[in-house]
C-alpha positions as CSV (number, residue, x, y, z in Angstrom):
1,M,-44.4,66.3,48.2
2,T,-43.4,65.7,51.8
3,R,-39.6,65.6,51.6
4,F,-37.3,68.5,51.1
5,L,-40.1,71.0,50.8
6,S,-37.6,73.7,51.7
7,F,-35.8,73.1,48.5
8,L,-38.8,73.6,46.1
9,L,-38.2,76.5,43.8
10,P,-40.2,79.7,44.4
11,G,-43.3,80.2,42.4
12,L,-43.9,76.4,41.9
13,L,-47.6,76.6,42.8
14,S,-48.3,79.3,40.3
15,A,-46.4,77.5,37.6
16,L,-48.4,74.4,38.2
17,L,-51.5,76.3,37.1
18,I,-50.3,76.4,33.6
19,F,-48.5,73.1,33.4
20,S,-50.5,70.4,31.6
21,C,-48.2,68.1,29.7
22,S,-47.7,65.3,32.3
23,G,-51.1,65.0,34.0
24,P,-54.8,64.7,33.2
25,S,-55.9,67.7,31.1
26,E,-59.0,69.7,32.0
27,T,-60.3,69.2,28.5
28,S,-59.5,65.7,27.5
29,Q,-60.4,64.5,24.0
30,E,-62.8,62.1,25.4
31,A,-64.6,64.5,27.7
32,A,-66.5,66.0,24.8
33,E,-67.7,62.6,23.6
34,E,-70.7,60.7,24.8
35,K,-69.8,58.3,27.6
36,A,-69.5,54.8,26.3
37,V,-68.5,51.3,27.2
38,R,-65.7,50.1,24.9
39,F,-64.8,46.4,24.7
40,A,-61.8,44.5,23.4
41,D,-60.2,41.1,24.1
42,I,-57.2,42.8,25.6
43,I,-57.0,46.3,27.2
44,V,-53.5,47.7,27.4
45,Y,-53.2,50.6,29.9
46,G,-50.2,52.8,29.1
47,G,-48.5,54.6,26.2
48,T,-44.9,53.3,26.8
49,S,-42.8,51.3,24.4
50,A,-44.0,48.1,26.2
51,A,-47.6,49.2,25.7
52,V,-47.1,49.5,21.9
53,T,-45.4,46.1,21.5
54,A,-48.1,44.5,23.7
55,A,-50.9,45.9,21.6
56,V,-49.2,45.0,18.3
57,Q,-48.6,41.4,19.4
58,A,-52.2,41.1,20.5
59,A,-53.3,42.3,17.1
60,K,-50.9,40.0,15.3
61,M,-52.5,37.1,17.2
62,D,-55.9,38.1,15.9
63,K,-57.2,39.6,19.1
64,S,-59.1,42.8,19.5
65,V,-57.1,45.3,21.5
66,I,-57.5,48.8,22.8
67,M,-54.7,51.0,24.1
68,V,-55.8,53.3,26.9
69,S,-53.0,55.8,27.2
70,P,-52.6,58.5,29.8
71,D,-50.0,60.0,27.5
72,K,-50.6,62.0,24.3
73,H,-47.3,60.8,22.8
74,L,-46.6,57.1,22.4
75,G,-43.3,55.4,23.2
76,G,-42.5,56.6,26.7
77,L,-38.8,57.2,27.3
78,T,-37.8,55.7,23.9
79,A,-39.6,58.6,22.2
80,G,-39.0,60.9,25.1
81,G,-35.3,61.6,24.7
82,L,-33.6,58.3,25.5
83,G,-32.2,57.8,22.0
84,W,-28.8,56.5,23.3
85,T,-30.2,53.0,23.7
86,D,-29.0,51.0,26.7
87,T,-28.7,47.9,24.6
88,G,-26.4,45.7,26.5
89,N,-25.9,42.5,24.4
90,K,-27.9,43.2,21.2
91,S,-28.1,39.5,20.3
92,V,-30.8,38.9,22.9
93,I,-33.0,41.7,21.6
94,G,-35.5,40.0,19.3
95,G,-39.1,40.0,18.2
96,L,-41.0,43.4,18.0
97,A,-38.1,45.2,19.8
98,R,-35.8,44.3,17.0
99,E,-38.5,45.2,14.5
100,F,-38.5,48.7,16.1
101,Y,-34.8,49.1,15.7
102,H,-35.0,47.8,12.1
103,R,-37.6,50.4,11.3
104,V,-35.3,53.1,12.8
105,Y,-32.5,51.8,10.6
106,K,-34.7,52.0,7.4
107,H,-35.5,55.6,8.3
108,Y,-31.9,56.7,8.5
109,Q,-31.1,55.0,5.1
110,Q,-33.1,57.9,3.5
111,D,-31.1,61.0,2.5
112,S,-34.1,63.1,3.8
113,A,-33.4,61.9,7.3
114,W,-30.1,63.8,7.5
115,Q,-31.2,67.4,7.7
116,W,-28.5,68.9,10.0
117,Q,-25.5,66.8,9.1
118,Q,-24.4,64.4,6.4
119,Q,-24.7,60.7,7.3
120,S,-20.9,60.5,6.6
121,E,-20.3,63.1,9.3
122,Y,-22.2,61.1,11.9
123,G,-19.7,59.1,13.9
124,N,-21.8,55.9,14.2
125,R,-20.8,55.5,17.9
126,G,-23.3,53.6,20.0
127,Q,-23.3,52.2,23.5
128,G,-21.2,49.1,23.2
129,N,-22.5,48.6,19.6
130,P,-22.2,50.6,16.4
131,A,-25.1,53.0,16.3
132,M,-26.0,51.8,12.8
133,D,-25.5,48.1,12.2
134,G,-25.6,47.5,8.4
135,E,-25.1,43.8,8.8
136,E,-28.1,43.3,11.0
137,R,-30.0,46.2,9.5
138,T,-30.7,47.8,12.9
139,M,-30.0,51.2,14.3
140,W,-29.8,51.6,18.1
141,I,-29.3,55.4,18.3
142,F,-31.9,57.8,17.1
143,E,-33.7,61.2,17.5
144,P,-36.8,61.3,19.7
145,H,-39.2,62.3,16.9
146,V,-38.0,59.4,14.8
147,A,-38.8,56.9,17.6
148,E,-42.2,58.4,18.0
149,R,-42.9,58.1,14.3
150,V,-42.0,54.5,14.3
151,F,-44.3,53.7,17.2
152,E,-47.1,55.6,15.5
153,D,-46.5,53.7,12.3
154,L,-46.7,50.4,14.2
155,V,-50.0,51.4,15.7
156,K,-51.3,52.4,12.3
157,D,-50.0,49.4,10.5
158,Y,-51.8,47.0,12.9
159,D,-54.9,49.2,13.1
160,I,-54.6,49.6,16.9
161,T,-57.3,51.7,18.6
162,V,-55.7,54.2,20.9
163,Y,-57.4,56.5,23.4
164,R,-55.0,59.2,24.5
165,D,-55.0,61.5,27.5
166,A,-57.1,58.8,29.2
167,W,-56.2,58.6,32.9
168,L,-57.2,55.6,35.1
169,N,-59.5,56.5,38.0
170,R,-57.2,55.1,40.6
171,E,-59.7,55.4,43.4
172,S,-62.7,53.5,42.0
173,G,-61.9,52.8,38.4
174,V,-61.1,49.1,38.6
175,T,-64.0,46.6,38.6
176,L,-63.1,43.1,40.0
177,E,-65.2,40.0,40.0
178,E,-64.1,36.7,41.3
179,G,-60.4,37.5,41.1
180,K,-60.6,39.1,37.6
181,I,-60.7,42.6,36.3
182,T,-63.8,43.1,34.2
183,A,-63.5,46.7,33.4
184,I,-61.5,49.9,34.0
185,E,-62.8,53.4,34.1
186,T,-60.9,56.6,33.3
187,L,-61.3,60.0,34.9
188,D,-63.5,61.2,32.0
189,G,-66.0,58.5,32.8
190,Q,-65.2,56.2,29.9
191,R,-65.4,52.5,30.6
192,Y,-63.2,49.8,29.0
193,E,-64.1,46.1,29.4
194,G,-61.9,43.2,28.4
195,K,-61.0,39.6,28.9
196,M,-57.4,40.4,29.7
197,F,-55.6,43.5,31.0
198,I,-52.0,44.6,30.7
199,D,-50.5,47.4,32.9
200,A,-47.6,48.8,30.8
201,T,-47.1,52.0,32.7
202,Y,-43.9,53.1,34.4
203,E,-45.9,53.6,37.6
204,G,-48.0,50.4,37.9
205,D,-51.2,52.3,38.6
206,L,-53.6,49.7,37.2
207,M,-51.7,47.0,39.1
208,A,-52.0,48.9,42.4
209,A,-55.6,49.9,41.9
210,A,-56.4,46.2,41.3
211,G,-55.0,45.3,44.8
212,V,-51.9,43.5,43.5
213,S,-49.0,43.3,46.0
214,Y,-46.0,45.6,45.2
215,H,-43.0,47.2,46.7
216,V,-41.6,50.8,46.6
217,G,-38.0,51.5,47.5
218,R,-35.1,49.3,48.3
219,E,-35.3,46.0,50.1
220,A,-32.8,45.2,52.8
221,K,-30.0,43.0,51.6
222,S,-31.3,40.2,53.8
223,V,-34.7,40.0,52.1
224,Y,-33.5,38.2,49.0
225,N,-30.0,37.5,50.2
226,E,-28.5,40.1,47.9
227,E,-25.2,41.9,48.0
228,W,-26.1,45.1,46.2
229,N,-29.5,46.0,47.6
230,G,-30.4,48.3,50.4
231,V,-28.4,51.4,51.6
232,Q,-25.0,51.4,50.0
233,T,-23.1,54.1,51.9
234,G,-19.4,54.1,50.9
235,V,-20.0,52.2,47.6
236,L,-18.8,54.4,44.8
237,H,-19.1,52.6,41.4
238,H,-19.5,55.3,38.8
239,R,-18.3,58.9,38.7
240,H,-21.5,60.3,40.1
241,W,-20.0,61.0,43.6
242,F,-18.0,63.8,45.3
243,A,-14.3,62.9,44.7
244,T,-13.1,65.8,46.8
245,D,-14.1,67.1,50.2
246,I,-16.9,69.6,49.7
247,S,-18.7,71.3,52.6
248,P,-22.5,71.2,52.4
249,Y,-22.9,74.2,54.7
250,V,-23.7,77.8,53.6
251,V,-20.5,78.8,55.4
252,P,-18.0,76.1,54.5
253,G,-17.2,74.1,57.6
254,D,-19.8,75.8,59.8
255,S,-22.7,73.4,60.6
256,T,-24.6,76.3,62.3
257,S,-24.8,78.3,59.1
258,G,-27.4,75.9,57.5
259,L,-27.3,73.5,54.7
260,L,-27.0,74.3,51.0
261,P,-30.1,73.4,48.9
262,L,-30.5,69.8,47.7
263,V,-28.6,68.3,50.6
264,S,-30.5,66.1,53.1
265,A,-30.0,66.4,56.8
266,E,-31.4,62.9,57.3
267,D,-29.3,60.0,58.4
268,P,-28.7,57.9,55.3
269,G,-29.6,54.7,57.1
270,E,-27.6,51.6,58.1
271,Y,-25.6,49.9,55.4
272,G,-27.6,47.2,53.8
273,S,-30.9,48.3,55.4
274,G,-34.1,48.8,53.4
275,D,-35.9,52.1,52.9
276,D,-38.7,53.6,50.9
277,K,-36.4,55.8,48.7
278,I,-36.0,55.5,45.0
279,Q,-33.3,56.3,42.5
280,A,-33.2,59.8,41.1
281,Y,-35.2,61.0,38.1
282,C,-34.3,63.4,35.3
283,F,-35.2,64.4,31.8
284,R,-33.2,63.0,28.9
285,M,-32.7,66.2,27.0
286,C,-32.3,66.4,23.3
287,L,-29.7,69.2,22.7
288,S,-28.3,70.6,19.5
289,N,-25.2,72.6,18.6
290,H,-26.4,73.5,15.1
291,P,-26.9,77.3,15.0
292,D,-30.0,76.9,12.9
293,N,-31.6,74.2,15.1
294,R,-30.5,75.5,18.6
295,I,-32.7,77.3,21.1
296,A,-30.8,79.0,23.9
297,F,-31.5,77.5,27.3
298,P,-34.5,79.3,28.7
299,K,-34.4,81.0,32.1
300,P,-37.2,79.6,34.2
301,D,-39.5,82.2,35.7
302,N,-38.6,81.1,39.2
303,Y,-34.9,80.7,38.5
304,D,-32.8,80.8,41.7
305,P,-29.0,80.5,41.1
306,G,-28.6,79.6,44.8
307,Q,-30.1,76.2,44.1
308,Y,-26.8,75.3,42.3
309,A,-24.4,76.6,45.0
310,L,-23.1,73.1,45.5
311,L,-22.3,72.7,41.9
312,A,-20.3,75.9,42.0
313,R,-18.2,74.4,44.7
314,V,-17.7,71.3,42.6
315,F,-16.4,73.5,39.8
316,D,-14.2,75.3,42.3
317,S,-12.7,71.9,43.2
318,G,-11.4,71.5,39.6
319,W,-14.1,69.2,38.3
320,R,-14.5,69.5,34.5
321,E,-16.7,66.6,33.3
322,T,-19.8,68.6,32.3
323,F,-20.1,67.3,28.8
324,N,-19.2,63.6,29.4
325,K,-22.8,62.4,28.8
326,F,-23.7,64.5,25.8
327,D,-24.1,61.3,23.9
328,P,-24.3,61.9,20.1
329,I,-27.4,61.0,18.2
330,P,-28.0,61.9,14.5
331,N,-28.2,65.4,13.1
332,R,-25.8,67.1,15.6
333,K,-28.0,66.3,18.6
334,T,-27.5,64.6,21.9
335,D,-29.2,62.4,24.4
336,T,-28.0,64.2,27.4
337,N,-28.0,62.2,30.6
338,N,-26.8,62.7,34.2
339,H,-23.1,62.7,34.9
340,G,-21.1,63.8,38.0
341,P,-21.8,64.5,41.7
342,F,-24.3,67.3,40.9
343,S,-26.0,67.1,37.5
344,T,-29.4,66.5,35.9
345,D,-30.4,63.8,38.4
346,N,-32.6,65.7,41.0
347,I,-31.5,63.5,43.9
348,G,-34.0,63.0,46.7
349,M,-36.9,65.0,45.1
350,N,-39.0,62.1,43.8
351,Y,-39.7,59.9,46.8
352,D,-43.4,60.7,46.8
353,Y,-43.9,60.1,43.0
354,P,-44.8,56.4,42.9
355,E,-47.7,56.7,45.3
356,G,-48.5,60.3,44.6
357,S,-51.8,61.5,43.2
358,Y,-51.8,62.8,39.7
359,E,-51.6,66.4,41.0
360,Q,-48.7,65.5,43.3
361,R,-46.9,63.8,40.4
362,K,-47.6,66.8,38.3
363,E,-46.0,69.0,40.9
364,I,-42.9,66.8,41.2
365,I,-42.5,66.7,37.4
366,K,-42.7,70.5,37.2
367,Q,-40.2,70.8,40.0
368,H,-37.8,68.5,38.1
369,E,-38.3,70.5,34.9
370,D,-37.6,73.8,36.7
371,Y,-34.6,72.3,38.4
372,Q,-33.1,71.0,35.2
373,K,-33.8,74.0,33.1
374,G,-32.4,76.2,35.8
375,L,-29.3,74.0,35.9
376,M,-28.6,74.4,32.2
377,Y,-29.2,78.1,32.4
378,F,-26.8,78.3,35.4
379,I,-24.0,76.5,33.6
380,A,-24.4,78.5,30.5
381,N,-24.6,82.0,32.1
382,D,-23.6,82.2,35.8
383,P,-20.2,83.8,36.5
384,Q,-19.6,81.2,39.3
385,V,-19.2,78.7,36.5
386,P,-15.7,78.6,34.9
387,E,-15.6,80.7,31.8
388,E,-14.5,77.9,29.5
389,V,-17.4,75.8,30.7
390,R,-19.9,78.6,30.1
391,E,-18.5,79.2,26.6
392,D,-18.8,75.6,25.7
393,M,-22.3,75.2,27.1
394,S,-23.4,78.3,25.2
395,Q,-22.8,76.4,22.0
396,W,-25.6,74.1,22.9
397,G,-29.3,74.5,23.4
398,L,-32.6,72.7,23.1
399,A,-33.2,71.1,19.7
400,A,-35.8,73.3,17.9
401,D,-37.3,70.4,15.9
402,E,-37.9,68.1,18.9
403,F,-40.9,68.1,21.3
404,T,-42.3,71.0,19.3
405,D,-45.7,71.0,21.2
406,N,-44.0,71.2,24.6
407,G,-41.5,74.1,24.3
408,N,-38.8,71.7,23.0
409,W,-38.7,70.0,26.4
410,P,-39.2,66.2,26.7
411,H,-42.8,65.2,27.4
412,Q,-41.7,62.2,29.5
413,I,-39.7,62.3,32.7
414,Y,-37.3,59.4,33.3
415,V,-39.1,57.3,35.8
416,R,-36.2,55.0,36.6
417,E,-38.3,53.0,39.1
418,A,-41.6,53.4,40.9
419,R,-43.7,50.5,42.1
420,R,-42.5,46.9,41.5
421,M,-44.9,44.0,41.7
422,I,-44.4,41.1,44.1
423,G,-45.6,38.2,42.0
424,P,-45.2,34.4,42.2
425,F,-41.6,34.8,41.2
426,V,-39.3,37.7,42.1
427,M,-36.3,38.4,39.9
428,T,-33.3,39.2,42.1
429,E,-29.5,39.7,41.6
430,Q,-29.1,36.0,41.9
431,E,-31.0,35.5,38.6
432,V,-29.4,38.6,36.9
433,L,-25.9,37.4,37.8
434,G,-26.6,33.9,36.7
435,K,-26.4,32.3,40.1
436,R,-29.8,30.7,39.9
437,E,-31.7,29.2,37.0
438,V,-34.8,31.2,35.8
439,P,-38.0,29.2,35.3
440,K,-40.2,29.8,32.3
441,P,-38.1,32.4,30.5
442,V,-40.0,34.8,28.2
443,G,-37.2,37.2,27.3
444,M,-33.7,38.3,28.2
445,G,-31.8,41.2,29.7
446,S,-28.1,41.9,29.7
447,Y,-27.4,45.4,31.0
448,A,-25.6,46.1,34.2
449,M,-27.6,46.3,37.4
450,D,-27.7,50.1,37.3
451,S,-29.1,52.3,40.1
452,H,-28.6,56.0,40.1
453,N,-28.1,57.9,43.3
454,V,-30.8,57.7,45.9
455,Q,-29.8,60.4,48.4
456,R,-27.3,63.1,49.1
457,Y,-26.3,63.2,52.7
458,I,-23.6,64.5,55.2
459,K,-20.9,62.1,56.1
460,P,-19.6,61.8,59.7
461,D,-16.6,63.9,58.7
462,G,-18.9,66.8,57.8
463,Y,-18.6,66.6,54.0
464,V,-21.3,65.9,51.4
465,Q,-21.6,62.6,49.6
466,N,-24.1,60.8,47.3
467,E,-25.4,57.3,47.9
468,G,-27.1,54.6,45.9
469,D,-25.2,54.7,42.6
470,I,-24.5,51.1,41.7
471,G,-23.3,49.4,38.6
472,V,-22.7,45.6,38.5
473,K,-22.5,44.0,35.1
474,P,-23.6,40.3,34.6
475,D,-21.1,38.1,33.0
476,R,-23.6,37.1,30.3
477,P,-27.3,37.7,29.4
478,Y,-29.9,36.3,31.7
479,S,-33.5,35.1,31.3
480,I,-36.6,36.8,32.7
481,S,-39.4,34.6,34.1
482,Y,-43.0,34.7,32.9
483,D,-43.9,34.4,36.5
484,A,-42.4,37.8,37.1
485,L,-45.0,39.3,34.8
486,T,-48.1,37.9,36.5
487,P,-49.6,38.7,39.9
488,K,-50.2,36.0,42.4
489,R,-53.2,34.0,41.4
490,E,-55.2,34.8,44.5
491,E,-54.7,38.5,43.7
492,C,-55.7,38.7,40.1
493,Q,-56.1,36.1,37.3
494,N,-56.2,38.3,34.1
495,L,-53.5,40.9,34.5
496,L,-50.0,41.0,33.2
497,V,-47.4,43.6,34.1
498,P,-44.4,43.9,31.7
499,V,-42.8,47.1,33.1
500,C,-43.3,47.2,36.9
501,V,-42.2,43.6,37.0
502,S,-41.8,41.4,40.0
503,S,-38.2,42.1,41.0
504,S,-35.9,43.5,43.7
505,H,-34.7,47.1,43.5
506,I,-31.2,46.1,42.2
507,A,-32.4,43.5,39.8
508,F,-34.8,46.0,38.3
509,G,-31.8,48.3,37.8
510,S,-30.9,45.9,34.9
511,I,-34.4,44.9,33.7
512,R,-35.6,48.5,33.4
513,M,-34.0,49.1,30.0
514,E,-36.3,50.1,27.2
515,P,-35.5,47.2,24.8
516,V,-36.3,44.8,27.7
517,F,-39.7,46.6,28.2
518,M,-40.5,46.1,24.6
519,I,-39.5,42.4,24.8
520,L,-41.6,41.9,27.9
521,G,-44.6,43.8,26.4
522,Q,-44.7,41.4,23.5
523,S,-44.3,38.4,25.8
524,A,-47.0,39.6,28.2
525,A,-49.5,40.0,25.3
526,T,-48.6,36.5,24.0
527,G,-49.4,35.1,27.5
528,A,-52.7,37.0,27.6
529,V,-53.8,35.6,24.2
530,L,-53.0,32.1,25.2
531,A,-54.9,32.6,28.4
532,I,-57.9,33.7,26.4
533,D,-57.7,30.9,23.9
534,N,-57.4,28.2,26.6
535,N,-59.8,29.9,29.1
536,T,-57.2,29.8,31.9
537,P,-55.9,32.3,34.4
538,V,-52.6,34.0,33.2
539,Q,-50.8,32.0,35.9
540,E,-51.8,28.7,34.3
541,V,-50.8,29.4,30.7
542,D,-49.1,26.3,29.2
543,Y,-45.5,27.3,29.2
544,G,-44.7,24.8,26.3
545,K,-47.2,26.6,24.1
546,L,-46.0,30.0,25.3
547,E,-42.4,29.1,24.6
548,A,-43.2,27.8,21.1
549,Q,-45.2,31.0,20.2
550,L,-42.5,33.3,21.5
551,T,-39.8,31.4,19.6
552,E,-41.8,31.6,16.4
553,N,-42.1,35.3,16.9
554,G,-38.4,35.8,17.2
555,Q,-38.0,36.3,20.9
556,V,-34.7,35.1,22.5
557,L,-35.5,33.2,25.7
558,R,-32.2,31.8,26.8
559,Q,-28.6,31.5,25.8
560,E,-27.1,28.0,25.6
């Protein structure tokens, strides 16, 4: 990591030696096997929710498919703590995505699903929708292990071959011939050959290794004639900003005393200008307040309360919104997300993640883990925190029955954005806000254009402020173009990208929701199958046939 090195917690390097949950393991499952070439019609790279729906759709259309997953656990963020689903308008969630939420519903109809509370005690509160919708037999809010079980069941039901802990050789692991990928190779030397390839990772590693054009960071407003892109100093949409004047200096008001940790001395940039910075990451923690299922927040080995000095000043200012995003999921648990000016979002510490090596990403992930664990320990224990807040926080802890092979900590960091492809069609705020028609729709989104904070800087008046948090809601659901899932033809003819789609930063702020990824995973696989059947590049798939197939499979493509 090249930015903010002075803020890295002590002992990071030693901790990295034992951290192995989010990077290539030294003893992968495949390493012990004889090196082999594996073939399928469609190779799906990734273990996300989009990867699962893509693989299932390929199998449903009678194509052989292999999932090559760098992850040991399937489902990405959906199974990694994001149980408080960002649904938006649920009416546009169809196909395999709706099948997923239906299977979740069926699980919670069983008495055995309610171990830590009675179903009648659960408030059924969702995000704009009831958590449990009996009329449509869907459930939108769920525990992480339930989501993972549903994904594993889908893979089993459709007999999907999955190779886990399989990491793409990003340097030389993509073979291209005449504008097509013919094979990919993982770090353990395994080779996967196919007719079509789908990059369903959050990072877009296969896309990048194949030489496809992409963007990292925020475009200037002028690039796509957008209002909400680029640096947004002075724009304060949510409650994730400093509402009172708080000094960022060690000695309040004295700029010569040095900066507190996690404040940047860099100029934030001119309003509306582009940069290479990305919105903040965090972990979506699953917490419990049930005494028999609660593990007290652990104190990280390298814990430094000084890292949270700015938060102490926020509390001193009278702020008391600590628990506003302890969103309830079944069995007295939460999906805990960022809230407030200083919270679980580790602002400014992820800039190098999209392009970083596996080891660099591993380092960044560990730093985020240490930061967030330290934050929770600080709030529950430090005397600088108001007593009533400490007492309330001490009632919570990590859920003992979640992420049991990873110290009850989520196995997936929230990669809110990384690379974004630049394809033949770029989704922008114009399409999301309904100002322009979308050609060749293959699914719909509806959530607000939602960017978390990108940087924490010093204003001209000497006080600290956050920048980059945007929330602009479309008036109605919008379509997403098939041409946003394909590279330019001259770059690659047999690759589809349903996660790192071709879009601007701010448009991606809406598209990046997990139900949408599932929708686009299914649609990408459908396009791949039709390209195989008609022996055409993915860019030349007959849209009439694609539309008909998607409609038959329950996808919602447009709203009349």
